[in-house]
N, C-alpha and C positions, 0 to 999 in steps of 0.2 A: 304263970302267964306273964308275958313281957309288958312293961309299961313304957310308953314313948312320950317324951316331952314335946310339946308343941312350941315352935318358935313364935313368940309374940311380937318380935321386932320387925316383922315383914312390912316393908313400905316406909319405915322410919329412916331418918338420916343417920349417917355414921357419926358416932360421938366417942371421944376418948379423953378422959380427964378434963372435960369441959369444952374441948375444942370440937367444933361442929363442921361438917361438910368440907368445903374447900380449904378451910384454915388448917385442917389436919393434913391435907396433902401439901400445902405450902410449908408447913412445919417439917414434915418428913423429908421433902425435897431439899429444903434449906439445910437441914442437918446433914443430909447426904452430901450436898455440895461443899459444906464446910469441912467435912471429913476428908473428902477427896482433895481439896485444896491444901489442907494441912499435910496430908500424906505426900503430895507433890513437892511442897516446900521442904519437907524433911528429907526426901530422896535427893532433892537438888543440893542439899548440904547446908541449909540455913540452920542457925543455932536452934537447938532443941527447946530451950526455954522460950525463945521467941515464938516458935511454932505452937507450943502449948498455950502461951499467953494469947496469941492471936486467935487460936481455936476457941479458947474459953470465953474471950470477950465477944467474938462474933456469934458464938452460940448463945450467950446470955442476951445479946441484943436481939437475936432472932426470936428467942423465946418470949421476951418482953413485948416485942412488936406484934407477934402473932396473937398473943393473948389479949393485947389491947385492941387490935382490929376485931377480934372475935367479940369482945365486950361492947365495942362501939357500934358495929354494923350488924351484928347478929348473923343468923344462918344464911339468909339470901341477900343481905345488904351490900356485900362487896360486888356481887353481880349487878345489882340495881345501880350502884354507883358507876360501874363501868359502862352500863347501858345509857346512863344519863349523859355521859360525855359524847355519845354519838348523836344525841338530839341537837337540832340547830338552836342557837341562842335566839335568833329572830328569822323571820321569813322575808325574803326579798322578792318583790314582784317588779319586773322591769317593763311590764306592759303599760301602754299609754292609757290614760283615764278614759279616753273616748271609746276604747275597746270594751271596757266594762259597762258603759252606758248603752252601747249599741245593741239592739236586739237582733237575734239571728232569725231571719224570716224563714229560712229553709227548715229549721227544726220545728218552728211553731206551726207550719202548715201540715206537718205529718201528724 
């Protein structure tokens, strides 16, 4: 008789080596971008050692920044921080004070 294993990870977030959710996609996209840029520089005729050094340094900085963001903000923290920027810092009301004190007789009669 065949035995089938049930996937227990349904509904959980994606995680790889400690990176969770959107940080994993930032990490993968950043590494892909660095690879493409180093390849373009190499094809353009830039010094090989310069291309390797630039790729290594930028890859290291990307890894360090991604893991520090993951540690600092957690799984949903980066999205919350981005949403916080869209909130107004203060609410401005340009109506005259008299309009706030005035009662609306048409609504009160209904």
